[in-house]
N, C-alpha and C positions, 0 to 999 in steps of 0.2 A: 583616570585613563581613559583614553582621546574616545568620543563616541566611532563610528565606523557606519559613514556616513549609508555610502554605498550599498552593505550590507545590512543596514536596520531599513534600506529601500528594500532587498530582493526579500526579505523575509515579513515585512507590510501584503508587498504583497503577491505573497506568500501565500499569509494566512487568508485576507480575504476571500483570494479565490480561489481557497478551497472551502475560508466556508459558503460561495454561495455556489459550486460543483455540490457538495457533502452536505448541504443544510434549503440555504436556500429554493435550491432547483432542486430537490433531496427527489421529489418523484421521476423528474421527466432525467438524472442521474439516473434513479432505480432498474427505472427500462431500458437504461443503453449497456451499465451490469448485467440484466439480465440477456443483453442480444450478444452479449461481447464482442466474442466473431466479428462481427457489422466493423466492430472499430477498432481490431488488430491484429494483422494477418499471424499469418503461420509464425509460428521462427518467436513473435511479438510478444510483447510485456506491456501493461495497460503504460511503465512509463515510456516504453521501446516499443509503440506500436506501432513501425515495420512500412505506417503508409503515409504517402505520399500529404492523401487528405486528409487533416488530423480531425475539426473543426466541422467532419459533415455528419448534420443534423444531434451537434454537442459540441457548441463551439465556450459555452463555458467548462471541458473540456480540454482547446485547445492553447484556454488562456493559461489554467494549472497548469501543462503541460511545459511552455515555458515561463515562467513563474519559477520553477519547478525548475529546470534551466538554466536560469538565471540568479538562482540559490545558489546550483555547485557550480556556476558556473566560478565567479566574484567563491563562497569557499575556497573551492581551489585556488585559486589566485595569490590567496591566503593563509594554506598549507595548513586548514582546519578540515580537507573534511575527505572519509575514512569510505571507503568503498565496500569496504564489511564490518558495520560497526561494531567496537571491543564486545561480543555473545552472543555476537549474529548465530546466536541458528545449533546456541543453548538452553537450555531449561531458562526460563526468572526464578529472578532471584526470589525462594520461600519454595517453591516450584514442592514436593512430595513425590516419589515417583510409587508407584499405588503396587502394592504388593498381591497375587493373587495369592489363593493359596490354596491348594489343593483338591479341596469343596469345592469349588469353582473347576477348577482345573475338570473334575469329578461329571460334575450338571453340565460341561460342553457335553460331553461323552458318554452318556444315557440317553436310554431311548425317556423320552417323554413319557410318564403318566400325572394324569391329577391325584389330588392330596386323598 
């Protein structure tokens, strides 16, 4: 199979910038994430912040957003991008639902008494 250089380049750039934001520059990124409202307008998300100045005091994030958008654009052009991945919103494989016993429910409704 022939390699897709444009897609490879987009993936490499995304991974490189992702590592800068979430590995190399982690302390700064962590501080920015703790104050995410300064970087995301109401109604926005991390990936679509709805702000004109996406690099205000967090330039690596702007590079990450640009790299992400490039990957999505190339994937869209090739028909390999799903806006909602298969299984999105579903429990991961192997997930087991925890069943609560009636004893558990009773302990929540009874007044606390030390042993």
